[in-house]
N, C-alpha and C positions, 0 to 999 in steps of 0.2 A: 155551716158556711155561707147557706145561701141567706139566711137571714139578713148579710150584712148592710143589704140596701136600704131595708127598715132603718138605718139607725141616721137616717139625713131628714132631722127632726128641726133643725135650724133653722131659725126666722129670718126674712129679709128684712128690710124697712116698711114694706105694705103687708107683710102675714109670712108667711111659709114660705119656704122654697120650692121652686117647683120641682116636678119630681126630676127630673132632666136635668137640673142643674144641682141635685140631690147626688143623680145616678155617677156624675162626673166627681164629683166631691172624693165619692166613694171610691172612682176611679182611681184619681188621685193620691190616694192613699192606702187602697188598699195591694198595690203590688199587681204583680204579672197577671193574675188570676182574673182580678177587675179591670184592668186593661185588655185584657183578650174579649173579657164579658161586654165591651163596649165598643169594641173592633167593629170595623165597617162590615166584613164578611159576616156577622152575627146582626147588625142592624137590617143588612138585605134579607138574612131568614126571618127574622121578625116582620119585615116586612110583605115578604111572600106568606107566611102565616096566617096574618091578618087578613091578606088579600084573599088567601084562600078560602078561609072562614066566610067572608062576607061574601065572594061569588058563589058557593056553595048554601050559602045557609044553614048549613050545620051546628049544631051546637059543639062546643070547644073540644069535648071529646071527641066526638068522630069526625070533629078536620085534622087533630093530632091522630089519630088513625089514617084516613087518607091523604094527609101527607105524607105521612114514612111510607105508605103504601106505595106512593106517587114516587116519590124519590127512589127507593129500591128498584122499581120498575123500569123508570124511564132514565136512572144515572146508573146506576150498578149492576142490573142486570143483562145490559150490553155489553159491561164492560166484562162480568162473570164470563160470558159468553168468547169473547175474546180474551180468557185467560184459559178456558178449558180448551180452546183452539191451540192457544200456545203448547201447553202443557200437552195435547197428544202427540203435538208434531216434535214435543223436544221427546217423549217415549217410544214414537215409530224411528226418533234417529239412534236412540241406544245400541242395535245390534250394529248398524253400520260402525257407530264410534268402537263397538267394542273388538269389530273385524280389523277396520282402519290399525286399531292398537297394536292388534295382534303382528299384523303386517312392518309396521312401526320398528317394533320390539326386535323384529328379528334383523331388520336393517341394521338399525344403530348394533343390534350385537354383532353382525359382520362387519359395520364401519371401525367399530370400537377395536375389535382383532387386528384390524389391518393398520391403524395408527396406534396402537398400545395405548387407547383410553384407559381410563380406570373404573372402577364400576359406579364412584360417586361422579365422574365426568358423564357416562355413558346414561346414566340418572337423567342428569339434567340434559343432556342435547334430546332424549325423548318427553322428558318433558313440556320441553320448549317447545318441539314439535308438535306436540300432541296435542298442548292448546292451540295453536296455530291450526291444525285441522280443523278443531273442532270450533273453532272462529269462523272457518269458511265456510261450516256446514249449516251455523246457525245464520252465517248472511246469505245462504245460498235460499234456505227454507225460510226466511223472515221469521227467523225463532227465538231469541236471542232471549236469556232466560228473565234479564233486569223488565222487559216490558211486561213481563208476567208480573209485575207488582204493581202496575200501574192503579188496577184494583185498588189496593191499601191506599197509596198514594193520595187517591179519591172518598173515599170510603170514608176513612177515619176522620181527615177533617170537615167534611160535612157532617158525618155525627155527631161530631164537637161543637161546631156553628149552630147546627140546629137544638142539642141539648140547650146552651148556653142563651140563645133565644127564647127559648121557654121558660129559663130558669129566670130571665129577666120581665118575661112578663108575669110570671107569677111573683113574682118579690115587688113588683111595682118602681122599676128599673127602666120604665117608657114612660114617655108624656100620653099614649093613645088610651088610656084608660081601661086596657083590657085586663088589668088586676081583678076589676070588680067582675067583669066577664068571667075570669077564669074562675072564679069564690064560688059562682055558681053554677060553672060549665062543666060539671064533671057527671058521671051518673052511678047507680048501685051503691056501691059502700062509699066509692071514693067521688062526693059531689063537690068538695072542695079541692079543685085543681092546684090550689098555693099551697096547701097542704101536705106535709107527707102521709104516705097510707100506713096508719097506724092500725091497719088488720091482718099487713106485712103479705095481703093475698098478691101484690103484685110484684116484689119482691122476690118472693119465693118463685113465682111463675116464670120470672127472668132469668132467675136461677137454673132452675128446670131448665128451661126452653135452652141456652148456653149449652149446658150439660148433653142437654141429648145432641144438638151440633156438633159437639165434639165429639161425643160418643161414634158419631153416625161415621163423621173421617177415618176415626179411628178403628173402625170396624171393616175397611177395605182389607182386601184379600192381596196385601202386594206387600213386599219389602220394605219393612220399614227403617231407616236409618237410625243410629243414637239421638243426631242432634231432631229429628223427627217425632222421637218418643219424648224427649225433653219438651219440645213446643208443646205436643199433648198432653204433656203436666202440668205445662206451665198455665194454658190455658183452663185446663178443670180448676186449677187452682184460683185466676180471675172471675172463671163464671159464677164459684162459692164466693169471694171478695164481693163480687158486686152486688150480693143480696141488702147485707146490711148499708152497704152504699145507697142502693136503691129505697131503702128506708127512710134516709134521713134530708133525701131531696122531694121537692114537690110532685103531687102524684101526678104533675102533668109529665113531668120528664121520665120518670118512669112507665108510664103509658107508653111514651113514643119508645123509649129503650123495648120495651115489651114487643110492640107492635113491629121496631124495625126487628129486631131478631124472628118473629115469627114468621117475617115477608122472607128474611133473609134465609132460614131453615127451606119455606117454600120453593123459593126460587134453588135452591140445592138442591134439593129433592127435582124439580121440573128438568135442570141440566143433565140427572141422571137418567132422562130418558132417551131410550134410543129413537126416538119419533123427532124428539125437539133437538136432538144431538144434530141429526140432519137436517134439520130444518136452520140450524144456527151451521151448517156446512164445518163441523168439527170434525175431523179423522178417527175413524176407526179402531183401536188400538189391541194389542193382545188381552189388557185387562179389561175391557169391556163386556159389560152382562148382556144378556137378551133380556133376564130378570131383575132386574137391580134390586126393584123395593122388595123380592122377594127374598134375597142375598144380606140386606139391610137388617129385615125382620127374622130373617134366620141367624144372623151372624148376634145381635143384639136380645135372641135368647138363648142362644147357648152361652154367650157369655154370662148373662143376669140372670137364666134361668134352672141355674143349675142340673143343664144336659149331659150327660156326658156321653 
C-alpha cells in the first residue's frame, strides 16, 4: 500500500509532475487512506519531524526515535498519569459504592413491600437510584470513567498521524526532498528507511514488545472481568498481527512503532513506581504494591517459567 505514491509518473507539458501534484492525484483516486495521508494533521506531523531533525542535527533514524520519545514523554505520559489518578479514585470508591448499594437495596426492599412492588419494579428502582448515587460520587470526586479514556483519544490519532507522515516521507509523497535523505538515513541493518525491513528484526521486536506490555497488564493480581479477558486476548492477537504488517511498511514506520512501544512500556513501568505515583499525586489503593517490579517478574516467571 505504501508504494502507491510512487505511481505518480505522469508528465506535465514541461516534464514530470511535481511530487506534490503526484501525491494530490493519488489522494484523489486512492480513497480514504490517501485522503487521510494528505490531511492537515499529517502534514503538521511531517513539518514537525523535519523541524526536529534539522534542529537536532541527528541522522533520520535517531530523529525518529527521539521524536517518538518526545511525544510519549510530553503528551502521553502526563495523560497516563492523569488516567492513573482517575482509576485510583474509582478503585477507592468501590467500598463506598458497595456499602451504599447494600443500604439502597434494603430501602428499596422495605419500600417495595409497603407499595406492593413486583420484583421487576423493585429492581428497576434499585438500578435507577444506584446509577444516580454513583454519578453523584463521580461528580464529588471528579473521576467519571469517561475521563480516563482521554489518553486513548489523544494517543491513537497522534500515532496514526506520525505513522502516515513517515510513510509520506518514505515514498516521496511530499515536496521537501526528504525521501532521498530517508533512503540513506538508517543504521545497522536498516540503512534504507524507505524500504521494509527484510530481516524482520524490527517487526518481530515490535510484536514481542507489545506482547510484553499486554502480559504485564494481564499479570496484575486483581479480579478480571470477562470483558477484560476478551480485551486482553484481542490485544494479544493485535500484537501478533502487527508483525507481518510492520514487515510490509517502510522501516521508518516500523522503527517509530517500536520506539513508541518501548517508551510506552517504560512509562507504564514508571507509573508502577510508588515514588513516582506520589510525585504525580496518584492516590494509594488497596491493590498497590510496595514492590511492583518484583511482583511483575514473579508473576511472569510463575506463568511462563513452569513453576508449580
